[in-house]
C-alpha positions as CSV (number, residue, x, y, z in Angstrom):
1,M,36.7,21.8,5.7
2,I,36.5,19.0,3.7
3,R,40.1,17.8,3.5
4,R,39.4,18.2,7.9
5,D,36.0,16.3,7.8
6,Y,37.8,13.7,5.2
7,I,40.8,13.0,7.6
8,L,38.6,12.5,10.6
9,R,36.4,10.1,8.8
10,M,39.8,8.3,7.7
11,I,40.8,8.1,11.5
12,E,37.5,6.9,12.7
13,E,37.7,4.2,9.9
14,F,40.6,3.0,10.8
15,V,40.1,2.7,15.1
16,Q,36.7,1.1,14.0
17,A,39.2,-1.5,12.1
18,L,41.7,-2.0,14.6
19,A,39.1,-2.7,17.4
20,R,37.6,-5.4,15.0
21,I,41.5,-6.9,14.4
22,N,41.7,-6.6,18.4
23,E,38.2,-8.8,18.8
24,L,39.2,-11.4,16.6
25,K,42.7,-11.6,18.2
26,Q,41.6,-11.6,21.3
27,N,39.4,-14.6,19.9
28,R,42.6,-16.0,18.6
29,R,40.9,-16.0,14.9
30,W,44.2,-15.3,13.1
31,Q,43.2,-16.5,9.7
32,E,40.3,-13.8,10.1
33,A,42.9,-11.0,11.4
34,A,44.9,-11.8,8.6
35,G,42.8,-11.0,6.3
36,V,41.6,-7.8,8.1
37,V,45.1,-6.7,8.0
38,D,45.5,-7.6,4.6
39,E,42.3,-5.4,3.7
40,E,43.5,-2.6,5.6
41,F,47.2,-2.6,3.9
42,Q,45.7,-2.1,0.7
43,R,42.7,0.3,1.5
44,L,45.8,2.6,2.8
45,I,48.4,1.9,0.4
46,G,47.0,-0.1,-2.2
47,V,49.0,-3.7,-1.5
48,G,48.4,-6.5,0.6
49,A,50.5,-7.5,3.6
50,D,52.9,-10.0,1.7
51,A,53.9,-6.9,-0.4
52,V,54.2,-4.9,3.0
53,A,57.0,-7.5,4.0
54,R,59.3,-6.8,1.1
55,L,58.9,-3.0,1.0
56,T,61.3,-0.7,2.3
57,E,60.1,2.4,4.7
58,T,60.7,4.7,1.6
59,E,58.9,2.8,-0.9
60,L,55.5,2.2,1.8
61,L,55.8,6.1,2.6
62,A,55.9,7.1,-1.3
63,S,52.6,4.9,-1.5
64,L,51.2,7.5,1.1
65,I,52.0,10.5,-0.3
66,R,50.3,10.2,-3.8
67,G,47.9,12.9,-4.1
68,E,47.3,13.0,-0.5
69,P,47.5,17.0,1.3
70,T,50.5,17.0,4.1
71,Q,48.6,16.7,6.9
72,A,46.5,13.0,5.4
73,V,50.0,12.1,4.7
74,H,51.0,12.4,8.3
75,D,48.3,10.8,9.8
76,K,48.0,7.6,7.2
77,T,51.9,7.6,8.4
78,L,50.8,6.7,12.2
79,M,48.2,4.6,10.8
80,L,50.8,3.0,9.0
81,T,52.7,2.1,12.1
82,A,50.4,1.1,13.9
83,L,48.8,-1.3,11.3
84,L,52.1,-2.5,10.8
85,K,52.5,-3.7,14.9
86,E,49.1,-5.4,13.6
87,G,50.4,-7.1,11.2
88,G,53.4,-8.4,13.0
89,D,51.6,-9.9,16.0
90,V,49.5,-11.7,13.5
91,A,52.2,-13.2,11.6
92,A,53.7,-14.1,14.4
93,T,51.0,-16.2,15.8
94,Q,50.8,-17.8,12.4
95,E,54.6,-18.3,12.5
96,R,55.9,-16.2,10.0
97,M,58.3,-15.0,11.6
98,E,60.1,-13.1,8.9
99,E,57.8,-11.3,8.2
100,S,56.7,-10.9,11.5
101,R,60.3,-9.1,11.9
102,S,59.9,-6.9,9.1
103,C,56.7,-5.7,10.0
104,Y,57.6,-4.8,13.7
105,L,60.9,-3.1,12.4
106,K,59.2,-1.1,9.3
107,G,56.7,0.0,12.1
108,L,59.6,0.8,14.9
109,R,61.7,3.0,12.3
110,L,58.3,4.8,11.0
111,L,57.1,5.7,14.8
112,L,61.1,6.8,16.0
113,E,61.1,8.9,12.4
114,T,57.8,10.3,13.6
115,L,58.7,11.1,17.3
116,A,62.2,12.6,16.1
117,R,59.4,15.9,14.7
118,E,57.4,15.7,17.6
119,E,56.4,15.8,21.2
120,V,54.9,11.3,22.3
121,S,52.4,13.0,23.8
122,D,50.9,14.7,20.3
123,C,50.9,10.5,19.0
124,P,46.8,9.8,18.7
125,A,46.0,6.9,21.4
126,F,45.9,4.2,18.4
127,V,49.7,4.7,17.7
128,P,51.7,1.7,19.5
129,R,54.7,3.0,21.8
130,V,57.7,2.4,20.9
131,E,58.0,0.2,24.0
132,M,56.0,-2.3,22.3
133,F,57.8,-3.0,19.2
134,A,60.9,-2.6,21.2
135,A,59.3,-5.6,23.7
136,A,58.2,-7.3,20.2
137,L,61.7,-7.3,18.7
138,R,63.8,-8.5,21.9
139,G,66.4,-11.1,21.1
140,S,66.1,-9.6,17.8
141,P,68.9,-7.5,16.6
142,L,68.3,-4.3,15.3
143,P,69.9,-2.6,12.4
144,L,72.5,0.3,13.7
145,E,70.6,3.2,11.8
146,T,67.5,1.7,14.0
147,Q,69.6,1.5,17.2
148,A,70.5,4.9,16.7
149,L,67.1,6.4,16.4
150,L,66.1,4.3,19.3
151,M,68.9,5.8,21.3
152,Q,67.7,9.2,20.1
153,H,64.3,8.9,20.9
154,Y,65.6,7.3,24.9
155,E,67.6,10.4,25.0
156,R,64.6,13.0,24.1
157,S,62.3,11.0,26.5
158,G,64.6,11.4,29.5
159,Q,65.0,7.9,29.7
160,F,68.5,8.2,29.6
161,A,69.5,4.1,31.1
162,K,68.0,2.9,27.8
163,A,69.7,5.4,25.8
164,E,73.3,4.2,27.0
165,D,72.2,0.4,26.7
166,A,71.1,1.1,23.2
167,L,74.8,3.1,22.7
168,F,76.5,-0.2,24.0
169,A,74.3,-2.5,21.8
170,M,75.6,-0.1,19.0
171,L,79.4,-0.4,20.3
172,E,79.4,-4.3,20.5
173,A,77.7,-5.1,17.2
174,E,80.2,-3.0,15.3
175,P,83.2,-2.3,17.5
176,R,84.8,-0.7,14.6
177,K,82.5,1.1,13.1
178,A,83.9,4.8,12.1
179,G,82.6,7.8,14.4
180,L,80.7,5.6,16.8
181,V,82.8,5.8,19.6
182,E,82.5,9.5,18.9
183,F,79.1,9.7,18.8
184,G,79.0,8.2,22.2
185,V,81.0,10.5,23.6
186,A,78.9,13.4,22.5
187,F,76.4,11.2,23.8
188,Y,77.4,11.3,27.6
189,E,78.7,15.2,27.2
190,R,75.5,16.3,26.6
191,L,74.3,14.5,29.1
192,Q,76.4,16.1,31.3
193,G,74.5,19.6,31.1
194,Q,71.6,17.7,32.8
195,S,70.5,18.1,36.5
196,D,71.6,15.4,39.3
197,A,67.8,15.0,39.4
198,S,67.3,14.7,35.8
199,L,69.7,12.1,35.6
200,A,68.7,10.2,38.5
201,A,65.3,10.2,37.1
202,G,66.0,8.7,33.5
203,N,68.7,6.0,36.0
204,L,71.8,7.2,34.8
205,P,73.3,8.9,38.0
206,R,76.0,11.3,37.1
207,P,79.0,8.9,38.3
208,E,77.7,6.4,35.9
209,L,77.5,8.7,33.6
210,E,81.4,9.9,33.9
211,T,81.8,6.3,34.5
212,G,80.6,5.4,30.8
213,L,82.5,8.8,29.4
214,A,85.9,7.9,30.6
215,E,85.1,4.5,29.0
216,L,84.6,6.0,25.7
217,R,87.3,8.6,26.1
218,K,89.9,5.5,26.7
219,R,88.6,4.1,23.7
220,L,89.4,7.0,21.2
221,A,93.1,7.6,23.2
222,E,93.8,3.9,22.4
């Protein structure tokens, strides 16, 4: 019970901090917002926003894990995802674009890895949606591994046309990447098991699916 109370109190305090950050953003008090973001990074993982931009996702998670029970680590990971989105937003308004992109990429990667293990509907309301990160990173090429995670998320959530778009973005970025065409063929072959209604709902009707599959099989044959 003590452990559960600790987690609930931690989340409540974090949600209050997010509300404060959003209030400052709405009032265009960017420097103060940046200060609150920095304080929350310090409280959550022990380092400020500048260090966060330099750390890898693995290093960030290592900072979360120390001395924490499993459930607290899960919730703190979601909190870190939300804070990375806020950090990216604030850095962007201050024209610190490299730091902003770093925050968005790390947040997206952590979110996608979390969603790969649970349902989207299980995430608390304070967690930013994948689409928010995707919109923030629009026009900026994603690392291949992140693009693959994004594609798999879209497939799991029934957004088949978006999954196909992510696949072709990877193929365009790395046309000679070993195994990538086979990866795409496997994707289309999985979708063949979907009903026509599900494919239509995912904006990838069966004729378009078959066209895409034929194109990739042709690439393999060549």
